[in-house]
C-alpha positions in Angstrom: -26.5 -19.5 43.0 -25.9 -22.3 40.6 -28.0 -20.6 38.0 -26.0 -17.4 38.4 -22.7 -19.4 38.0 -23.9 -21.1 34.9 -25.1 -17.8 33.4 -21.7 -16.2 34.3 -19.8 -19.1 32.7 -22.0 -18.8 29.6 -21.5 -15.1 29.4 -17.7 -15.4 29.8 -17.7 -18.1 27.1 -19.7 -15.9 24.7 -17.5 -12.8 25.3 -14.3 -14.9 24.9 -15.7 -16.3 21.6 -16.5 -12.8 20.3 -13.1 -11.4 21.3 -11.4 -14.3 19.7 -13.4 -13.9 16.5 -12.6 -10.2 16.5 -8.9 -10.8 17.0 -8.8 -13.4 14.3 -10.6 -11.1 11.9 -8.1 -8.3 12.6 -5.2 -10.7 12.1 -6.6 -12.0 8.8 -7.2 -8.4 7.7 -3.5 -7.6 8.2 -2.4 -10.8 6.4 -4.7 -9.9 3.5 -3.4 -6.4 3.4 0.1 -7.7 3.3 -0.8 -10.1 0.4 -2.5 -7.3 -1.5 0.6 -5.1 -1.1 2.9 -7.9 -2.4 0.6 -8.4 -5.3 0.7 -4.6 -6.1 4.5 -4.8 -6.0 4.6 -7.8 -8.3 2.1 -6.2 -10.8 4.4 -3.1 -10.9 7.5 -5.3 -11.5 5.7 -7.3 -14.1 4.5 -4.1 -15.9 8.1 -2.7 -15.8 9.5 -5.9 -17.3 6.8 -5.9 -20.0 7.7 -2.3 -20.8 11.4 -3.2 -21.1 10.7 -6.2 -23.2 8.5 -4.1 -25.5 11.2 -1.5 -25.8 13.8 -4.1 -26.6 11.5 -5.8 -29.2 11.0 -2.4 -30.8 14.8 -1.8 -30.8 15.5 -5.3 -32.3 12.8 -4.8 -35.0 14.3 -1.4 -35.8 17.8 -2.9 -36.0 16.6 -5.8 -38.2 14.9 -3.3 -40.6 18.2 -1.3 -40.8 20.2 -4.4 -41.6 17.7 -5.6 -44.2 17.6 -2.2 -45.9 21.4 -1.5 -45.8 22.5 -5.1 -46.2 
């Protein structure tokens, strides 16, 4: 009777530990997914800003050339 109780408590502890580990892994997976999505959004914003800056730099260079040529 005592042995069965000890085995039952041990099995319950092991099952609880496994369920907790699984739940924690799933929660971490969701957090990681959220972080990756935010990084993707930030990379896209950064790319768009770099594209705008490049466009503006080209425009400024073109305007400077026009001023230099035409005085």
